[in-house]
N, C-alpha and C positions, 0 to 999 in steps of 0.2 A: 504493500500499500504506501502511495507517494504521500509527502509531507502534506499537501493540501487536501488530500482525502481523509488522512488521519486526524487532521484539524477538524474538518467539517463532521467526523464521527465522533469527537470529543465535545462538541458544542453542547453546553449545558450540564456535563456530567461535573460531578463534585470533585474538584482538585484539593481543596483544603478544608479539613474537618477539624474543629476543636470544640472537645466537649468536656465540660467540667473542670476546665484546667486552672489549678491553682499554682503560684509561684512564690514560696516563703523565702525570707533572708532574715539573718540575724545581724544585730547591730550591738557592740559592747556597751554595756553600761560604763559610765566614768562617774562613780560615786563610792564614797567610802575611803577608807585609807589606801596608799597606794600598794601597800604590799598586799591587801585583800583582793585588789583589782589585778595583781599578777598572779598570785597563788589561787584565789578561788574567783574568777571572772564570771560575772551574770551577764545574761544577755536578753535584749529584747527580740520578739518576733515579729515582722511586719511582712503584709501580703503585697507584692507587686501587683499580682493578679489573683483574683478571688472567684473561683468557680466560673470562668468566663466561658462562652459559648459563642462561636462564629462558624459560617460556612461561605466558601468563596467557589463559585461554578467556573468552568471554562469560559472564556468570553465575558466574564464580568470583571468589573474594577471596583474593589470596597475600598471607600474611605473611612478610615478609622480615625475619629475625632473626639479630642478631649483636651482638657489643660494639661500643662506641664506636670509630668509626675503621675500621670494617670495610668500609665503601664503600655503605653503605644510601642515604645522601643522595645520593652521587655516581652511583648507580644512577637515582634519580629525576630529578636534573638531565639525564642522558642522554636519559631517555625523555621529557622536555619539550622537549628541543632546546635547553635552555641551555647544554649542553656536548656536544662533539661526541666520538665514540669514537677512540682513537688507531688501533685496529684492529678488525676483527669487522664484525658487521652488525646493526642494529636496525631493526624494523620494527612501526609502530604502526598498526594499522587499514590495512594497505598502504602507509603512509607512512614516508619516512626523516625522523625528527624534527628532525635538524640542518638540514634545507631550510626549515623554518619556514613551510609553505606554509599558506594561509588554510584550506583544506578539513581539515588536520590540527589546526590550532589551535582551530578550532571546535567539534571533537569530543573534546578532551580537557579535564581540569579537575585542577588540583593545589592542595593545601592544605600549607602549611608551618607547623608549630607554632610556629616561632621567628620567623617573619616575616610581614607582612600584605600583602594586597593591596587592603585598604579604604584609603580616602582618610582620613588621619590628622585632619585639622582640619574636615572636614565631617560631616555627620549620616550613620548607614548607609545609610539611604534614598537617597541621592544616589549613592553607589556601585553600588547595585543598579540604580538606573535608567541609569547609565552603562554597565553589563553588557548589560541589555535592548537597549540601541541598539547597542553594539558586536557584538553576537552576532545581532542583528536577529531576536529571538526575538518572536513574536507577542506583543502586550501583555497578552491575555487569559489565554494559556497559562502566561506568564511570572507573572503576579500569582496565578494558581491554584497554581502549585508553591511561590513564595515564602511564600505564606499556609500551605500544607501544612507545609512544612518548618519555618518559623519557629515555627509552632505546637508540631510535635513537639520542637523544641529549647527552647521558652518564650523566645524571643528577639523575639516579634512586638511587645512594649512599648519596644523598644530602638530601633526604626527612627528616631527623631527625635532620638537622642543622638549626640553626636559620637563617632567611634572611639576619641580619646584619654581620654575620659571611661569607657571599658569596662574590665573587669577581664580579665585574659588569657584566663579561661575564657569569658567573654561574647564576647569578640572571635573566638577560635577556632570558637565555634558560629555566629557570624555568617559568618565566612569559608566553613564548610561549607555553609551556605545559598546563598551566592552562587556557590559552585563548582558546585552541582547545578542552580542555576536556568536554565542554558541547556541543561540534558539531555544531557551529556556521555556518550560511549560508553565511555570510558576513565577513571577517577577514581584519582589518585595522592596517597595520604596519607603526609605524613612526621610522625609523632609527632602525630596529632591530638587525643590526649586528656591530653597533658602540661600540667601546670597545672591541669586541670580537676577540679572537685570530683565525688565519687562519683556522685550523682544525674545530673550532666551527662553524666558518662562513658557511663552507662546509656543516656540519651536519645540519644547520638552512636552507640552500637552498635546500637541499635534502627533507628535510621535508615540507617545503613550496611547492615545486614541487608536492611532494606526495598527499598533501590534496587538491590542486587545481585540480589535475588531477582525483584522484580517488573520492573525495567527490563533486567535482563541486562546490567548495566555491569560490565565488568571492572576490578577493583580492586586496586591495589597499595597495602598497609599496612606502614609500618615502625613498631615501637613495642618499648617495654621493658616494658610491662604484659601480663603472662601472660593476664589477663582478656580483653583485646582480642583475642588470639590465639584462645582457646577460644570466644568469644562470636561472633566475625565471620568467621573464616577458614576457608575449605574446603580449603586447602593451605598449606604451610609451606616456605619455603625458608632454607637455613642459610647464612650468608655469615660468612667470616672472612679477613682479609688480602685483601680484594677478590676471593675466590674462593667462588663458589658451590659448595659440595660436596655438597648433598644437598636434593632436593626430594621431598616427600611428602604425600599426601593427609592431612588432619587427622586424620580417624578412624582411617588406619592407623597414624599416628603415635602416637595416645593407646594403641592397642592393643601397638604395639611397647613403649611404656614402661610399660604396664599401668596406666595413668592415666585417670581419668574426668575429663570436661569440668569439673566442678565441684570437682576437687582441684588449684587453680592451684599451692599450695605445692609438692606433688610434682613437678608438671609443671615447675616453675621449676628444681628440683634436678636432674631429668632432662636439662633443656637445658644447663645449666652442666656436667654432666658429659660432654656430648657436645662441648662446646667445649673443656673442660680436656683431654679425650683428644687434641685436636688441638694442644695446646700453648698453651692461652689462660692469660695472665698473671693474676698476683693481682688487679692494676689493674682489668684488663678484665672480670673476675670480679666484682669489687666495683661496676662500673657497669653490668653487662649488663641485670639486671632491676630495678634500683632507682632507676634516673636519674628516672623518672616521678615516683615517691614524693617524692624529695629535692626536685626542682625544684617540685613542686606546694606544698610546705611554705611556699615563698616567694610564692604568690600573694596579692595584696594584699588579696583578698576572703575569703581562708580563714582 
């Protein structure tokens, strides 16, 4: 079966299934005499995720929305296998991520806006060549995809520059191209438009929409930018305090809020109201939908 036929047969099938997942972590208490802290340490237990449930089907883009510290990045780390759940079950393309099997790893891709997968002191092209060999992608297919995606994001002229010479926005766009070049079936994007200028954001959104629609890539997107949600997402999941408390189709959510896709300001207000009703604090509200804007002002090329 060729790739196009396989993608067609996968349309609508469950690619990511998270059932009752919790992720606990411990922090050391700093109280009492120093000798007691050293010899008899005590710990507090916190839940980064608390019995979370979500599903993503092939050809869907799920936007995971919530204030800072809600558990969005933890969810992505669990789906990539970087973390293991304390309880519950995760299935990605029928695989348990924590086992880090080669079959699983070759079918997923992740982009973390704050971290890089590119080799810092080498030209961008070298990182791409390494990925092509690691994933054993046929050279011609790999070259074709890199040419297509790099052209769409206008980074085709950056291939011979070292990664340390790139601006944050340029680096993120190169990260996205590299993530897609081995044709993953699941794409995990953690704030991919943070620090990216407006034109580049539009290019990234166009590319995300294309791979979701044409290649049926199941995509999870975390973002503080409302336009990312209205432009790319077919579904929205709300998360706060580690709890995913609502999942809706984007069109249904817009009808519920009485908002159109091009009215991002009103949608942002409605989203804040939704979280405020569940006890969102003033600090969380302040950082909920403006983090991307604030941090983009610090991009060295903007």
